[in-house]
N, C-alpha and C positions, 0 to 999 in steps of 0.2 A: 681262230686257229683251226686248220683242217686236220682230218684224220686220214690215215693211210691204211687201206685194207689190202691183203694179199690173198689170192686164191690158194688154198692148200695144195701142195705138191707142185707149185710152179716156180718157186724160188729156191735155189741151192743155198744151204746153210753150211758154214764151215764147222766141222766136227772136231778136227784135230789138225795141228801142223807139227812137223818135225824136221830136223836137220839131219842130213846124211853127209858124212865127211870121209873122204878117202885119205888115210894117213900114210900108208907105206908104198902104195902103188895105185895106178889108175885101176878102177873097178867098173864092172857092169852090175848095176843094181837091178835085180831081176824079179824079185817077189817079196811080198810082205803080207802078214796076216794080223787081223785085229779081232776083238770081240767086244760085246757091249759090257761096259762096266756098270752101267745103270741104264734102265729102260730096256728096249728090245730092238734088235736090228730090223725087225719087221715094221718098225715105225717109219722107216725110210725107204726110198727107192732111188734109182739112178745114182748109185754110189760112184764117185769119180775121184781118182788120185791125180792130182795136178802138180806140176813143177812150177815154182815161182821163178819167172824169168823177168828180164828188165821191162818187157812189154806187157807183163801181167801173168795170168795163169795159162799154162799150156797143159792140156789133158794128156796123160801118159798111160793110163790104164782105167778100165771100168770093171765093176764087180756087181754081181747080184748076190746078195747075202743069203746064206743059209740061215736056219733058225739061230745058230750059235756063232758062226764064223764069217768074217768079212775078209775075203782073200783077193788080193790084186796080184796077177801074174803077168808075164810077158811085158814087164815094165821096160826092160832093155835100155836103161839110161846110163850113159857113161859119166862117171864122176872122176875127175882128174885128181891126181895126188895133191894133197894139201889144199883141196878146194871143198867147199861146202855147198850143198844144194838144199834148198828148203822145199818141202813137199806139203801139200794140203789135201785133206780128205773133205769132200763135200757130198751132201745128199739132199734130196728133196723130201721133206717130212710130210707124212700122209694125213696127219690129224692136227687140228688147231691147238690141241693141248699136249702134243707129243713132247716127250723129254727123252734125251738120249746122250750118253757119254760113252765114247769108245776108247779103247786102249790096246796096246800091243798084246798079242796072244802069247805071253811069255811062257806058258806051259808047254808050248810046242818048241822043241829044240831047233826047228827050222823056220821060226816065225819071220826071220829075215833071210833072204837068199841073195848072194852076190858072188861074183867070180872076179879074181884078180887077173888083170890083163897081162902082166909081166910074166907071171909063173903059171897062169892058166888053172889055178886051183880054186875050189869052192872055199868060201870064207866062213861057211857055217856047216855043221854045228861048230860051236865055239863062240857063243854069244855071252858077253858079260853085261848084266843089267845092273845099272847103278853101281853101288859099291859091293854087290854080292859077287864073290869070285865065281869064275866059270867052273861049273861042276862036271866037266867032261874030260876025257883024255886028250882033247884037242887043245891047241893053242887058241887063246881068245883073240880072234882077229876082228871081231865086231863088238864095238862098245855102244851100249844104248843108255842114254840118260833120260830119265822120265821125271815128270812132275805129277802131282795128284790130279786126277780127272776133274774137270769142271763140268757140271751138269748143264746141258743146254736146255733152256726153256724157250719155247717158241712163243 
């Protein structure tokens, strides 16, 4: 039986996937922010946000992480009403023993940014995470459902 070795930093690893659904109107999904729940964002490079399409992954945004925040902007992906798009974050890990788990930056009230196309209004702030009620004066127009982070061991 053979073994397979990979050179560090050459293979993109999937760190997280999530679904985005437009419920009331077509939207433009424009930005999203994450943080390291375990490990350090400096463990990776070439962070890429991709949309899962019928032909595979299509890159929609790139990010260089700061020490604490992984931010994808200028996503500009239209999600039609009652449709769901799956997105994937990948990165190349820099060390053979790197471990990293990322999650939404839920402490930022604008960790997801989107605009409704019918009414032209921003849909955030007003983000409800899991069953926790939206704690702003805004109507909760963005619903985020999470699961516990899984630590990626390379």
